[in-house]
N, C-alpha and C positions, 0 to 999 in steps of 0.2 A: 504494500500500500504506500501511497505517497504521504509526504509530510507537508504541512501548511503552517504559515503564519497568517493570522487574522489580525490586522492592525486597524484600530478604530481611533481616529484622531480628531482633535479640534481644528479650527481654522489655523493656518500657518501664520504665526505672528512675527517670525524672523526669517525673512526671505533669504538672507545671506547664509544663515545656518542651514536652511533647507538645501540651498545650492551646494554647500560643502558636503552635506550628507549624501546628496545625489552623486557627487563626484567620487566620494569614497566608496559608495555602495556599488558602483558599476563593476569594478574588478572582483569584489567580494561575491556579488550575485553570479558573475560568470564562473568563478571558482566552484561554487556550490550548485551550479546548474539551475538557478532560481528563475522562475517565470512569474512575472507580476500580472495579476488579474488574468489568469490563463484561459478563462472561458470567453466565448464570443460576445456574450452579454456582460457588461460591467455589473458588479454587485450593486444592489439598491440599498440605500441606507434608510431604514424606516424607523419611526418612533425613537429618534435619537436626540435626546435633550441637548447636550453640548457638542455632540459629535457632528462633524461636517464631512469627514472623509472615511471611506472604508476601502481597505486594500487587502487583497488576498495574494500571498506569495506562495507558489507551489514549488516543492522540492521533490527529487526522485524518491525520497524515503523520509520517515520520521527521524531516523538517526542523522541524516544529512541536515535536516532542518535544525535539529538541536546542535549539531556541530557548527553550523554557520553562526548561530546565536552565541555560542561559546568562544568563537574565534576572537583573539585579541584585536584583530583588525576591525571586526564588527563592533567590539566594545568602544574603540576610538570613534567610529562613525556614529554609533548610537548617541554619544554625547551631543552631537550636532542635531540629531533627530529630536532629542528631548528638549533641546534649546529652541528648536523651531516651532514646536507645538506640544500640547499635552496629548498623550496617547496611551492606549492599552494594547499590548501585544500578546496574543494567545497562540500557543503552538499545539497542533493536534494532528492526528493521523486520519486518513480517509481516502476517498476517491471521488472527487467532485466532478469528474467528467471524463 
């Protein structure tokens, strides 16, 4: 089964931090074979009090999803993501498509 990150975030409040996160994320995502919003239809965010963004990141397996999150390079990138907006990240296993 595949592994996923489900990221629910507020509006981006720091565009520079978000740009730096995106720059750092690119090689990390490639290393772990991550696919962002892999289905043809983007996820819909319903009944979301403060949330404005919903992102699904697909990995080949749950183990790879966890390894990516534990990678020190991702730890560095995550600091910028957390500076850019408030968010919740959930890791789970499944097959969404």
